[in-house]
gemmi code that builds the backbone of each chain (N, CA, C; Angstrom):
import gemmi

chains = {
    "A": [
        ("MET", (32.472, -32.304, -2.290), (31.907, -32.024, -3.599), (32.255, -30.592, -3.995)),
        ("HIS", (32.809, -30.432, -5.197), (33.230, -29.105, -5.645), (32.371, -28.653, -6.831)),
        ("GLN", (31.912, -27.418, -6.769), (31.135, -26.865, -7.881), (31.682, -25.483, -8.229)),
        ("GLU", (31.629, -25.158, -9.527), (32.092, -23.837, -9.974), (31.076, -23.210, -10.911)),
        ("TYR", (30.903, -21.923, -10.763), (29.972, -21.203, -11.633), (30.631, -19.903, -12.073)),
        ("THR", (30.223, -19.431, -13.238), (30.742, -18.153, -13.733), (29.651, -17.099, -13.617)),
        ("VAL", (30.039, -15.927, -13.156), (29.093, -14.814, -13.022), (29.481, -13.752, -14.041)),
        ("ILE", (28.503, -13.267, -14.786), (28.775, -12.294, -15.848), (28.247, -10.911, -15.445)),
        ("GLU", (29.047, -9.912, -15.711), (28.686, -8.532, -15.339), (27.314, -8.125, -15.898)),
        ("GLY", (26.483, -7.604, -15.044), (25.188, -7.061, -15.468), (24.155, -8.101, -15.887)),
        ("ASP", (24.485, -9.373, -15.731), (23.597, -10.443, -16.207), (22.546, -10.777, -15.144)),
        ("PHE", (21.628, -9.861, -14.927), (20.637, -10.037, -13.865), (19.662, -11.169, -14.153)),
        ("VAL", (19.457, -11.440, -15.426), (18.514, -12.515, -15.768), (18.985, -13.838, -15.164)),
        ("ASN", (20.306, -14.015, -15.133), (20.841, -15.270, -14.597), (21.341, -15.164, -13.154)),
        ("ALA", (21.121, -14.007, -12.536), (21.536, -13.851, -11.139), (20.799, -14.862, -10.283)),
        ("GLY", (21.542, -15.627, -9.538), (20.913, -16.607, -8.655), (20.962, -18.021, -9.181)),
        ("LYS", (21.500, -18.201, -10.392), (21.560, -19.563, -10.938), (22.472, -20.451, -10.103)),
        ("ALA", (23.599, -19.892, -9.681), (24.519, -20.678, -8.843), (23.852, -21.029, -7.514)),
        ("SER", (23.225, -20.032, -6.904), (22.559, -20.252, -5.614), (21.441, -21.288, -5.756)),
        ("SER", (20.725, -21.187, -6.846), (19.617, -22.106, -7.092), (20.131, -23.546, -7.228)),
        ("SER", (21.242, -23.679, -7.926), (21.827, -25.013, -8.115), (22.339, -25.578, -6.783)),
        ("VAL", (22.963, -24.715, -5.987), (23.450, -25.142, -4.659), (22.274, -25.557, -3.777)),
        ("LYS", (21.186, -24.821, -3.890), (19.986, -25.148, -3.108), (19.508, -26.575, -3.438)),
        ("LYS", (19.462, -26.873, -4.726), (19.009, -28.215, -5.145), (19.944, -29.291, -4.603)),
        ("THR", (21.253, -29.036, -4.698), (22.237, -30.018, -4.222), (22.071, -30.260, -2.718)),
        ("LEU", (21.941, -29.174, -1.949), (21.828, -29.313, -0.488), (20.542, -30.033, -0.094)),
        ("LYS", (19.483, -29.768, -0.845), (18.208, -30.453, -0.580), (18.368, -31.950, -0.813)),
        ("GLN", (19.062, -32.289, -1.904), (19.300, -33.711, -2.217), (20.128, -34.377, -1.129)),
        ("LEU", (21.004, -33.583, -0.509), (21.860, -34.125, 0.558), (21.150, -34.116, 1.919)),
        ("ASN", (19.869, -33.742, 1.898), (19.042, -33.718, 3.121), (19.575, -32.779, 4.209)),
        ("VAL", (20.165, -31.674, 3.779), (20.591, -30.662, 4.758), (19.318, -29.979, 5.281)),
        ("GLU", (19.337, -29.665, 6.561), (18.179, -29.054, 7.227), (17.711, -27.791, 6.464)),
        ("PRO", (16.402, -27.661, 6.185), (15.905, -26.527, 5.384), (16.319, -25.150, 5.910)),
        ("ALA", (16.349, -24.955, 7.222), (16.727, -23.642, 7.772), (18.180, -23.308, 7.422)),
        ("ILE", (19.033, -24.326, 7.392), (20.443, -24.108, 7.033), (20.568, -23.856, 5.527)),
        ("VAL", (19.792, -24.589, 4.748), (19.808, -24.388, 3.295), (19.436, -22.933, 2.989)),
        ("LYS", (18.430, -22.444, 3.677), (17.994, -21.056, 3.440), (19.115, -20.067, 3.755)),
        ("ARG", (19.791, -20.268, 4.887), (20.896, -19.362, 5.250), (21.988, -19.376, 4.183)),
        ("VAL", (22.327, -20.579, 3.714), (23.387, -20.723, 2.701), (22.999, -20.008, 1.409)),
        ("VAL", (21.800, -20.289, 0.911), (21.459, -19.764, -0.409), (21.169, -18.265, -0.368)),
        ("VAL", (20.640, -17.766, 0.738), (20.412, -16.321, 0.850), (21.764, -15.590, 0.820)),
        ("ALA", (22.725, -16.095, 1.588), (24.051, -15.461, 1.630), (24.739, -15.542, 0.266)),
        ("LEU", (24.667, -16.710, -0.360), (25.327, -16.881, -1.657), (24.663, -16.009, -2.726)),
        ("TYR", (23.356, -15.942, -2.669), (22.598, -15.128, -3.629), (22.958, -13.646, -3.481)),
        ("GLU", (23.069, -13.194, -2.262), (23.467, -11.793, -2.016), (24.848, -11.539, -2.642)),
        ("ALA", (25.759, -12.479, -2.447), (27.118, -12.315, -2.976), (27.120, -12.359, -4.503)),
        ("GLU", (26.303, -13.255, -5.024), (26.202, -13.392, -6.477), (25.650, -12.101, -7.102)),
        ("VAL", (24.595, -11.574, -6.499), (23.988, -10.327, -6.989), (25.006, -9.192, -6.904)),
        ("ASN", (25.777, -9.148, -5.829), (26.820, -8.113, -5.687), (27.837, -8.189, -6.819)),
        ("ALA", (28.276, -9.406, -7.134), (29.284, -9.572, -8.189), (28.730, -9.122, -9.539)),
        ("ILE", (27.464, -9.413, -9.777), (26.830, -9.023, -11.033), (26.606, -7.501, -11.070)),
        ("ALA", (26.207, -6.952, -9.923), (25.843, -5.537, -9.858), (27.060, -4.614, -9.844)),
        ("HIS", (28.108, -5.013, -9.144), (29.217, -4.078, -8.898), (30.493, -4.394, -9.682)),
        ("ALA", (30.645, -5.642, -10.111), (31.938, -6.026, -10.695), (31.815, -6.336, -12.184)),
        ("TYR", (32.929, -6.790, -12.746), (32.948, -7.102, -14.181), (32.892, -8.616, -14.376)),
        ("GLY", (32.191, -9.269, -13.483), (32.059, -10.725, -13.570), (33.002, -11.414, -12.602)),
        ("GLY", (32.795, -12.696, -12.449), (33.646, -13.428, -11.517), (33.285, -14.894, -11.442)),
        ("LYS", (33.760, -15.526, -10.377), (33.567, -16.970, -10.208), (32.932, -17.255, -8.854)),
        ("VAL", (32.119, -18.286, -8.840), (31.572, -18.789, -7.590), (32.120, -20.204, -7.404)),
        ("LEU", (32.816, -20.411, -6.300), (33.382, -21.738, -6.018), (32.723, -22.274, -4.760)),
        ("VAL", (32.219, -23.491, -4.851), (31.488, -24.076, -3.727), (32.089, -25.431, -3.380)),
        ("ASP", (32.371, -25.623, -2.099), (32.856, -26.919, -1.635), (31.958, -27.421, -0.519)),
        ("ILE", (31.363, -28.569, -0.739), (30.439, -29.123, 0.252), (31.084, -30.341, 0.912)),
        ("ASP", (31.226, -30.266, 2.225), (31.714, -31.405, 3.014), (30.551, -31.973, 3.809)),
        ("SER", (30.829, -32.996, 4.585), (29.748, -33.610, 5.366), (29.265, -32.687, 6.488)),
        ("ASP", (30.155, -31.808, 6.965), (29.763, -30.974, 8.111), (29.657, -29.481, 7.814)),
        ("LYS", (30.037, -29.077, 6.604), (29.945, -27.637, 6.285), (30.009, -27.369, 4.788)),
        ("ILE", (29.644, -26.139, 4.443), (29.789, -25.686, 3.057), (30.678, -24.447, 3.065)),
        ("LYS", (31.613, -24.420, 2.098), (32.479, -23.253, 1.923), (32.125, -22.638, 0.583)),
        ("MET", (31.974, -21.320, 0.574), (31.636, -20.639, -0.676), (32.587, -19.474, -0.884)),
        ("VAL", (33.085, -19.356, -2.103), (33.949, -18.223, -2.436), (33.366, -17.536, -3.667)),
        ("VAL", (33.115, -16.243, -3.553), (32.677, -15.459, -4.708), (33.787, -14.458, -4.975)),
        ("ALA", (34.493, -14.681, -6.075), (35.656, -13.845, -6.393), (35.359, -13.080, -7.674)),
        ("ASP", (35.386, -11.756, -7.592), (35.086, -10.974, -8.794), (36.277, -10.152, -9.245)),
        ("LYS", (36.213, -9.821, -10.546), (37.143, -8.830, -11.092), (36.339, -7.552, -11.128)),
        ("GLY", (36.836, -6.544, -10.448), (36.016, -5.338, -10.409), (36.722, -4.171, -9.787)),
        ("PRO", (35.940, -3.158, -9.440), (36.549, -1.936, -8.905), (37.092, -2.109, -7.489)),
        ("GLY", (36.668, -3.180, -6.803), (37.107, -3.369, -5.423), (36.341, -2.480, -4.464)),
        ("ILE", (36.543, -2.730, -3.182), (35.860, -1.938, -2.142), (36.932, -1.151, -1.380)),
        ("PRO", (36.936, 0.189, -1.495), (37.975, 0.975, -0.812), (37.902, 0.863, 0.714)),
        ("ASP", (36.690, 0.798, 1.244), (36.525, 0.785, 2.701), (35.543, -0.325, 3.075)),
        ("ILE", (36.071, -1.494, 3.435), (35.216, -2.662, 3.694), (34.318, -2.429, 4.911)),
        ("ALA", (34.864, -1.782, 5.941), (34.062, -1.534, 7.150), (32.829, -0.687, 6.810)),
        ("LEU", (33.011, 0.286, 5.933), (31.893, 1.133, 5.510), (30.878, 0.316, 4.703)),
        ("ALA", (31.397, -0.550, 3.827), (30.517, -1.386, 2.995), (29.716, -2.379, 3.831)),
        ("MET", (30.247, -2.728, 4.992), (29.557, -3.674, 5.881), (28.416, -2.999, 6.643)),
        ("GLN", (28.380, -1.676, 6.607), (27.326, -0.962, 7.349), (25.997, -1.049, 6.611)),
        ("GLU", (24.970, -1.390, 7.363), (23.637, -1.500, 6.785), (23.209, -0.140, 6.231)),
        ("GLY", (22.754, -0.133, 4.987), (22.251, 1.099, 4.379), (23.269, 1.794, 3.486)),
        ("TYR", (24.553, 1.393, 3.598), (25.561, 2.011, 2.727), (25.546, 1.288, 1.380)),
        ("SER", (25.386, 2.040, 0.315), (25.313, 1.411, -1.001), (25.908, 2.306, -2.069)),
        ("THR", (26.532, 1.682, -3.059), (27.026, 2.434, -4.212), (26.339, 1.926, -5.488)),
        ("ALA", (25.199, 1.248, -5.309), (24.534, 0.602, -6.447), (23.988, 1.611, -7.450)),
        ("ARG", (24.053, 1.223, -8.713), (23.520, 2.059, -9.789), (21.987, 1.964, -9.808)),
        ("PRO", (21.323, 2.958, -10.445), (19.859, 2.933, -10.493), (19.291, 1.627, -11.057)),
        ("GLU", (19.958, 1.053, -12.068), (19.415, -0.173, -12.674), (19.445, -1.352, -11.692)),
        ("VAL", (20.396, -1.317, -10.774), (20.460, -2.358, -9.736), (19.295, -2.182, -8.765)),
        ("ARG", (19.023, -0.918, -8.436), (17.894, -0.611, -7.544), (16.569, -0.976, -8.213)),
        ("ASP", (16.501, -0.810, -9.528), (15.276, -1.180, -10.254), (14.993, -2.679, -10.158)),
        ("MET", (16.030, -3.452, -9.924), (15.854, -4.908, -9.790), (15.458, -5.292, -8.362)),
        ("GLY", (15.352, -4.303, -7.493), (14.930, -4.586, -6.111), (16.089, -4.767, -5.158)),
        ("PHE", (17.299, -4.407, -5.641), (18.492, -4.537, -4.792), (19.143, -3.167, -4.598)),
        ("GLY", (20.340, -3.182, -3.995), (21.072, -1.924, -3.871), (20.658, -1.098, -2.677)),
        ("ALA", (20.135, -1.749, -1.651), (19.704, -1.013, -0.458), (20.785, -0.985, 0.617)),
        ("GLY", (21.944, -1.514, 0.274), (23.025, -1.535, 1.258), (22.800, -2.572, 2.348)),
        ("MET", (22.219, -3.685, 1.960), (21.925, -4.719, 2.952), (22.589, -6.053, 2.635)),
        ("GLY", (23.268, -6.123, 1.522), (23.841, -7.388, 1.072), (24.904, -7.948, 2.001)),
        ("LEU", (25.977, -7.180, 2.196), (27.065, -7.678, 3.059), (26.584, -7.914, 4.501)),
        ("PRO", (25.827, -6.968, 5.089), (25.317, -7.241, 6.444), (24.437, -8.497, 6.506)),
        ("ASN", (23.667, -8.726, 5.461), (22.797, -9.911, 5.454), (23.608, -11.199, 5.301)),
        ("MET", (24.708, -11.124, 4.545), (25.603, -12.295, 4.445), (26.143, -12.614, 5.832)),
        ("GLN", (26.593, -11.570, 6.510), (27.155, -11.733, 7.853), (26.172, -12.435, 8.798)),
        ("LYS", (24.892, -12.040, 8.678), (23.867, -12.604, 9.564), (23.605, -14.076, 9.274)),
        ("ASN", (23.829, -14.488, 8.041), (23.426, -15.840, 7.646), (24.535, -16.890, 7.687)),
        ("VAL", (25.783, -16.446, 7.757), (26.872, -17.430, 7.702), (27.591, -17.531, 9.053)),
        ("ASP", (28.339, -18.617, 9.222), (29.105, -18.782, 10.461), (30.462, -18.091, 10.364)),
        ("LYS", (30.962, -17.984, 9.132), (32.258, -17.338, 8.949), (32.209, -16.506, 7.670)),
        ("LEU", (32.639, -15.238, 7.762), (32.667, -14.376, 6.571), (33.995, -13.646, 6.520)),
        ("ASN", (34.615, -13.685, 5.360), (35.858, -12.956, 5.182), (35.808, -12.218, 3.846)),
        ("VAL", (35.942, -10.904, 3.904), (35.904, -10.103, 2.679), (37.271, -9.465, 2.478)),
        ("THR", (37.863, -9.747, 1.325), (39.128, -9.090, 1.001), (38.955, -8.370, -0.333)),
        ("SER", (39.613, -7.236, -0.458), (39.397, -6.468, -1.667), (40.605, -5.615, -2.001)),
        ("GLU", (40.849, -5.487, -3.292), (41.917, -4.602, -3.740), (41.317, -3.663, -4.780)),
        ("VAL", (41.447, -2.385, -4.524), (40.855, -1.398, -5.434), (41.469, -1.545, -6.826)),
        ("GLY", (40.593, -1.614, -7.818), (41.024, -1.750, -9.212), (41.292, -3.184, -9.626)),
        ("VAL", (41.208, -4.110, -8.706), (41.485, -5.519, -9.024), (40.231, -6.387, -8.813)),
        ("GLY", (39.683, -6.328, -7.608), (38.480, -7.119, -7.359), (38.273, -7.424, -5.898)),
        ("THR", (37.191, -8.154, -5.650), (36.786, -8.471, -4.288), (36.554, -9.972, -4.168)),
        ("THR", (36.959, -10.526, -3.042), (36.706, -11.938, -2.773), (35.939, -12.057, -1.462)),
        ("VAL", (34.803, -12.736, -1.549), (33.985, -12.981, -0.374), (34.039, -14.476, -0.071)),
        ("GLU", (34.542, -14.812, 1.121), (34.603, -16.221, 1.526), (33.602, -16.431, 2.653)),
        ("MET", (32.802, -17.465, 2.529), (31.765, -17.726, 3.538), (31.751, -19.210, 3.896)),
        ("GLU", (31.422, -19.462, 5.142), (31.282, -20.852, 5.595), (30.021, -20.979, 6.426)),
        ("VAL", (29.303, -22.055, 6.195), (28.141, -22.368, 7.030), (28.287, -23.802, 7.504)),
        ("ASN", (28.172, -23.991, 8.813), (28.247, -25.344, 9.376), (26.889, -26.012, 9.301)),
        ("PHE", (26.898, -27.304, 9.035), (25.625, -28.052, 8.975), (25.220, -28.519, 10.369)),
    ],
    "B": [
        ("MET", (-7.053, -17.631, 5.350), (-7.896, -17.759, 4.170), (-7.136, -18.513, 3.076)),
        ("THR", (-7.875, -19.048, 2.114), (-7.208, -19.831, 1.076), (-6.701, -18.913, -0.046)),
        ("ILE", (-5.812, -19.468, -0.848), (-5.288, -18.697, -1.987), (-6.439, -18.366, -2.943)),
        ("ARG", (-7.368, -19.298, -3.067), (-8.540, -19.069, -3.933), (-9.346, -17.853, -3.439)),
        ("GLU", (-9.538, -17.772, -2.126), (-10.285, -16.636, -1.550), (-9.514, -15.326, -1.739)),
        ("ILE", (-8.187, -15.424, -1.629), (-7.345, -14.229, -1.837), (-7.480, -13.732, -3.279)),
        ("ALA", (-7.447, -14.662, -4.212), (-7.565, -14.296, -5.633), (-8.907, -13.611, -5.889)),
        ("LYS", (-9.955, -14.132, -5.243), (-11.298, -13.557, -5.430), (-11.358, -12.151, -4.810)),
        ("LEU", (-10.816, -12.041, -3.602), (-10.834, -10.759, -2.885), (-10.118, -9.657, -3.668)),
        ("LEU", (-9.012, -10.034, -4.297), (-8.193, -9.041, -5.012), (-8.559, -8.949, -6.496)),
        ("ASP", (-9.558, -9.719, -6.886), (-9.945, -9.798, -8.292), (-8.702, -10.104, -9.148)),
        ("ALA", (-7.947, -11.074, -8.655), (-6.643, -11.380, -9.262), (-6.749, -12.579, -10.205)),
        ("SER", (-5.882, -12.590, -11.196), (-5.810, -13.773, -12.045), (-4.706, -14.688, -11.503)),
        ("VAL", (-4.885, -15.977, -11.735), (-3.888, -16.951, -11.290), (-2.954, -17.222, -12.465)),
        ("CYS", (-1.716, -16.758, -12.364), (-0.759, -16.926, -13.468), (-0.180, -18.334, -13.472)),
        ("ILE", (0.043, -18.860, -12.263), (0.546, -20.235, -12.126), (0.203, -20.709, -10.704)),
        ("GLY", (-0.026, -22.000, -10.576), (-0.279, -22.553, -9.247), (-1.728, -22.925, -8.986)),
        ("GLU", (-2.471, -23.200, -10.054), (-3.891, -23.592, -9.925), (-4.061, -24.764, -8.955)),
        ("ASN", (-3.072, -25.640, -8.921), (-3.147, -26.854, -8.086), (-3.053, -26.563, -6.586)),
        ("ARG", (-2.717, -25.327, -6.206), (-2.495, -25.026, -4.780), (-3.534, -24.048, -4.205)),
        ("LEU", (-4.586, -23.799, -4.965), (-5.522, -22.732, -4.572), (-6.269, -22.983, -3.264)),
        ("ASP", (-6.335, -24.222, -2.818), (-7.062, -24.494, -1.574), (-6.156, -24.442, -0.341)),
        ("GLU", (-4.896, -24.107, -0.544), (-3.984, -23.976, 0.602), (-4.286, -22.713, 1.401)),
        ("GLU", (-4.085, -22.812, 2.699), (-4.340, -21.675, 3.590), (-3.130, -20.738, 3.645)),
        ("VAL", (-3.398, -19.449, 3.745), (-2.350, -18.443, 3.925), (-2.641, -17.699, 5.218)),
        ("GLU", (-1.611, -17.544, 6.051), (-1.824, -16.879, 7.335), (-1.141, -15.496, 7.396)),
        ("TYR", (0.075, -15.441, 6.834), (0.876, -14.212, 6.961), (1.191, -13.585, 5.611)),
        ("GLY", (1.311, -12.251, 5.612), (1.678, -11.535, 4.404), (2.819, -10.564, 4.668)),
        ("PHE", (3.575, -10.266, 3.616), (4.662, -9.293, 3.704), (4.678, -8.535, 2.378)),
        ("ALA", (4.700, -7.195, 2.452), (4.653, -6.403, 1.224), (5.940, -5.622, 1.055)),
        ("SER", (6.569, -5.757, -0.092), (7.787, -4.994, -0.369), (8.121, -5.037, -1.851)),
        ("ASP", (8.672, -3.930, -2.330), (9.241, -3.924, -3.676), (10.748, -4.139, -3.600)),
        ("LEU", (11.245, -4.188, -2.383), (12.694, -4.291, -2.193), (13.077, -5.747, -1.890)),
        ("MET", (13.764, -6.358, -2.840), (14.117, -7.763, -2.665), (15.144, -7.953, -1.546)),
        ("SER", (15.945, -6.914, -1.294), (16.897, -6.974, -0.179), (16.151, -7.207, 1.136)),
        ("ASP", (14.979, -6.611, 1.278), (14.166, -6.820, 2.482), (13.615, -8.242, 2.523)),
        ("VAL", (13.196, -8.727, 1.375), (12.642, -10.090, 1.306), (13.705, -11.106, 1.749)),
        ("LEU", (14.948, -10.810, 1.392), (16.048, -11.737, 1.729), (16.414, -11.726, 3.211)),
        ("THR", (15.857, -10.800, 3.971), (16.161, -10.774, 5.402), (15.100, -11.521, 6.229)),
        ("LEU", (14.055, -12.012, 5.557), (12.967, -12.659, 6.309), (13.356, -14.043, 6.790)),
        ("LYS", (13.027, -14.325, 8.033), (13.265, -15.674, 8.561), (12.060, -16.563, 8.243)),
        ("ASP", (10.872, -15.918, 8.190), (9.647, -16.672, 7.953), (9.321, -16.726, 6.459)),
        ("THR", (8.222, -17.370, 6.152), (7.886, -17.562, 4.746), (6.440, -17.132, 4.460)),
        ("PRO", (6.194, -15.815, 4.530), (4.835, -15.328, 4.281), (4.522, -15.273, 2.784)),
        ("MET", (3.273, -14.957, 2.476), (2.903, -14.611, 1.108), (3.526, -13.242, 0.812)),
        ("LEU", (4.104, -13.081, -0.377), (4.706, -11.784, -0.735), (3.753, -10.984, -1.607)),
        ("ILE", (3.545, -9.727, -1.250), (2.775, -8.804, -2.083), (3.795, -7.800, -2.616)),
        ("THR", (3.929, -7.710, -3.928), (4.972, -6.851, -4.495), (4.563, -6.251, -5.830)),
        ("GLY", (5.148, -5.100, -6.113), (4.948, -4.476, -7.416), (6.170, -4.660, -8.295)),
        ("LEU", (7.189, -5.325, -7.746), (8.391, -5.589, -8.545), (8.134, -6.854, -9.365)),
        ("CYS", (8.071, -6.667, -10.666), (7.630, -7.776, -11.514), (8.719, -8.120, -12.523)),
        ("ASN", (9.671, -8.919, -12.101), (10.676, -9.425, -13.038), (11.174, -10.778, -12.536)),
        ("VAL", (12.050, -11.384, -13.308), (12.461, -12.748, -12.971), (13.194, -12.803, -11.627)),
        ("GLN", (13.818, -11.668, -11.248), (14.513, -11.648, -9.950), (13.552, -11.715, -8.772)),
        ("THR", (12.317, -11.257, -8.988), (11.305, -11.386, -7.933), (11.108, -12.872, -7.608)),
        ("ILE", (11.003, -13.659, -8.656), (10.746, -15.101, -8.481), (11.993, -15.775, -7.911)),
        ("ARG", (13.155, -15.410, -8.441), (14.416, -16.016, -7.978), (14.637, -15.689, -6.495)),
        ("THR", (14.369, -14.439, -6.136), (14.543, -14.041, -4.731), (13.611, -14.851, -3.833)),
        ("CYS", (12.379, -15.006, -4.275), (11.426, -15.801, -3.482), (11.895, -17.240, -3.358)),
        ("ASP", (12.461, -17.769, -4.431), (12.984, -19.141, -4.383), (14.081, -19.244, -3.319)),
        ("MET", (14.997, -18.276, -3.302), (16.090, -18.294, -2.322), (15.559, -18.123, -0.899)),
        ("ALA", (14.548, -17.270, -0.748), (14.019, -16.978, 0.581), (12.925, -17.971, 0.995)),
        ("THR", (12.702, -18.976, 0.147), (11.660, -20.002, 0.338), (10.259, -19.421, 0.543)),
        ("LEU", (9.973, -18.358, -0.197), (8.603, -17.843, -0.261), (7.998, -18.406, -1.538)),
        ("ASP", (6.794, -18.931, -1.461), (6.284, -19.551, -2.685), (4.881, -19.103, -3.104)),
        ("ILE", (4.359, -18.066, -2.447), (3.074, -17.501, -2.876), (3.297, -16.000, -3.098)),
        ("ILE", (3.102, -15.550, -4.338), (3.446, -14.175, -4.707), (2.228, -13.481, -5.319)),
        ("VAL", (1.926, -12.302, -4.815), (0.856, -11.484, -5.409), (1.515, -10.276, -6.057)),
        ("ILE", (1.362, -10.165, -7.365), (1.899, -9.017, -8.094), (0.788, -7.969, -8.196)),
        ("VAL", (1.091, -6.751, -7.755), (0.071, -5.693, -7.760), (0.350, -4.675, -8.878)),
        ("ARG", (-0.513, -3.713, -9.006), (-0.394, -2.588, -9.946), (-0.417, -3.023, -11.416)),
        ("ASN", (-1.096, -4.155, -11.655), (-1.349, -4.588, -13.034), (-0.082, -4.765, -13.875)),
        ("LYS", (0.973, -5.243, -13.230), (2.237, -5.460, -13.969), (2.141, -6.763, -14.766)),
        ("LYS", (2.805, -6.788, -15.900), (2.757, -7.959, -16.775), (3.712, -9.047, -16.263)),
        ("VAL", (3.124, -10.170, -15.943), (3.937, -11.321, -15.509), (4.450, -12.023, -16.759)),
        ("THR", (5.772, -12.134, -16.870), (6.357, -12.640, -18.112), (6.455, -14.170, -18.119)),
        ("GLU", (6.664, -14.702, -19.313), (6.760, -16.159, -19.474), (7.919, -16.744, -18.672)),
        ("ASP", (9.065, -16.032, -18.657), (10.214, -16.580, -17.917), (9.945, -16.608, -16.409)),
        ("MET", (9.147, -15.651, -15.933), (8.750, -15.667, -14.511), (7.875, -16.893, -14.234)),
        ("ILE", (6.931, -17.128, -15.133), (6.003, -18.256, -14.940), (6.758, -19.592, -14.997)),
        ("GLU", (7.693, -19.682, -15.943), (8.483, -20.920, -16.071), (9.267, -21.222, -14.798)),
        ("LEU", (9.941, -20.188, -14.284), (10.749, -20.363, -13.068), (9.848, -20.705, -11.870)),
        ("ALA", (8.701, -20.063, -11.811), (7.757, -20.336, -10.722), (7.224, -21.768, -10.819)),
        ("GLU", (6.964, -22.191, -12.030), (6.443, -23.545, -12.242), (7.479, -24.594, -11.822)),
        ("ASP", (8.728, -24.341, -12.174), (9.822, -25.260, -11.795), (9.914, -25.412, -10.283)),
        ("ASN", (9.511, -24.378, -9.556), (9.663, -24.389, -8.099), (8.325, -24.508, -7.367)),
        ("ASP", (7.296, -24.917, -8.102), (5.966, -25.160, -7.533), (5.436, -23.944, -6.747)),
        ("MET", (5.554, -22.779, -7.376), (5.091, -21.548, -6.728), (3.720, -21.151, -7.260)),
        ("VAL", (3.120, -20.199, -6.540), (1.852, -19.610, -6.972), (2.109, -18.140, -7.298)),
        ("ILE", (1.644, -17.678, -8.448), (1.679, -16.237, -8.749), (0.260, -15.763, -9.044)),
        ("LEU", (-0.184, -14.778, -8.279), (-1.445, -14.111, -8.563), (-1.104, -12.715, -9.075)),
        ("SER", (-1.926, -12.200, -9.967), (-1.680, -10.852, -10.479), (-2.960, -10.040, -10.388)),
        ("CYS", (-2.865, -8.849, -9.787), (-4.068, -8.024, -9.671), (-3.771, -6.589, -10.106)),
        ("SER", (-4.831, -5.855, -10.369), (-4.647, -4.485, -10.866), (-4.654, -3.468, -9.726)),
        ("TYR", (-4.919, -3.921, -8.511), (-4.989, -2.988, -7.384), (-3.610, -2.445, -7.017)),
        ("SER", (-3.612, -1.290, -6.359), (-2.362, -0.741, -5.841), (-1.901, -1.595, -4.662)),
        ("MET", (-0.648, -1.457, -4.309), (-0.116, -2.187, -3.149), (-0.935, -1.838, -1.898)),
        ("PHE", (-1.249, -0.563, -1.743), (-1.979, -0.083, -0.566), (-3.347, -0.742, -0.477)),
        ("LYS", (-4.058, -0.759, -1.600), (-5.403, -1.335, -1.599), (-5.344, -2.852, -1.359)),
        ("ALA", (-4.430, -3.507, -2.043), (-4.313, -4.970, -1.886), (-4.009, -5.319, -0.429)),
        ("CYS", (-3.053, -4.606, 0.164), (-2.675, -4.881, 1.556), (-3.833, -4.582, 2.503)),
        ("GLY", (-4.529, -3.487, 2.244), (-5.664, -3.107, 3.090), (-6.734, -4.179, 3.079)),
        ("LEU", (-7.067, -4.655, 1.905), (-8.104, -5.692, 1.788), (-7.657, -6.983, 2.472)),
        ("LEU", (-6.403, -7.346, 2.271), (-5.895, -8.600, 2.864), (-5.846, -8.502, 4.388)),
        ("TYR", (-5.433, -7.364, 4.884), (-5.349, -7.157, 6.335), (-6.745, -7.238, 6.958)),
        ("GLU", (-7.688, -6.570, 6.288), (-9.080, -6.556, 6.768), (-9.661, -7.975, 6.766)),
        ("ALA", (-9.215, -8.780, 5.796), (-9.738, -10.149, 5.697), (-9.038, -11.109, 6.664)),
        ("GLY", (-8.042, -10.609, 7.400), (-7.435, -11.452, 8.425), (-6.027, -11.946, 8.169)),
        ("ILE", (-5.434, -11.556, 7.031), (-4.028, -11.925, 6.796), (-3.165, -11.120, 7.774)),
        ("LYS", (-2.273, -11.838, 8.470), (-1.512, -11.187, 9.549), (-0.158, -10.655, 9.062)),
        ("PRO", (0.305, -9.579, 9.692), (1.660, -9.110, 9.371), (2.701, -9.936, 10.120)),
        ("LEU", (3.938, -9.942, 9.621), (5.005, -10.684, 10.328), (5.424, -9.940, 11.596)),
        ("TYR", (5.471, -8.604, 11.473), (5.845, -7.795, 12.628), (5.279, -6.410, 12.485)),
    ],
}
model = gemmi.Model(1)
for chain_id, residues in chains.items():
    chain = gemmi.Chain(chain_id)
    for i, (resn, *xyz) in enumerate(residues, 1):
        res = gemmi.Residue()
        res.name, res.seqid = resn, gemmi.SeqId(i, " ")
        for name, pos in zip(("N", "CA", "C"), xyz):
            atom = gemmi.Atom()
            atom.name, atom.element = name, gemmi.Element(name[0])
            atom.pos, atom.b_iso = gemmi.Position(*pos), 0.0
            res.add_atom(atom)
        chain.add_residue(res)
    model.add_chain(chain)
structure = gemmi.Structure()
structure.add_model(model)
structure.setup_entities()
């Protein structure tokens, strides 16, 4: 099953709509609740990142019988140093992002904790792609 | 203690979730930082002063469904709608986070860690 969502820059009101929709789909498919939580928390973190840091992007979701693959690809400033961005507490978030309760430098590390496979690729001035997989 | 008892203790109004007031609550977690909420493995009652639609969305993702808003923040219609769609409870009180947590702790609500 393939699903696609569009993420718009700065659109915090709709942040999490893709994750919310994926949550409903996985529940309908009777995926174990603990796994659903891991999937949607990781996807939500990625979605919030794309809204907070980039100029919008796409969320692509593929659900198979044994796993879910998620790709969040944004057009944005990119991440110059991915290893640094993966460190807990490192953040470049703007004050308005922090006002929404995010921007503590925990997004990428939290994605890592919740998924079975994480791959982050980024090109400065072009954008960032976060690929995640969770096995059922 | 029940959600009804919590509402009474905090002199809180029930914004949504009247149908769940007799449910028991055992654990609480207080934070204004949604990034912290997203790291929880468990599903405690959330006590927070962050009052916007992302508070509700974050709770939905983290499968937390009982939320106490402190510091007399205005719970908006879009928050209530989203909470209603997900069968959540929102209580709103005028107490500070410190006072609300103190009263809840004294009444037996346990911390996660």
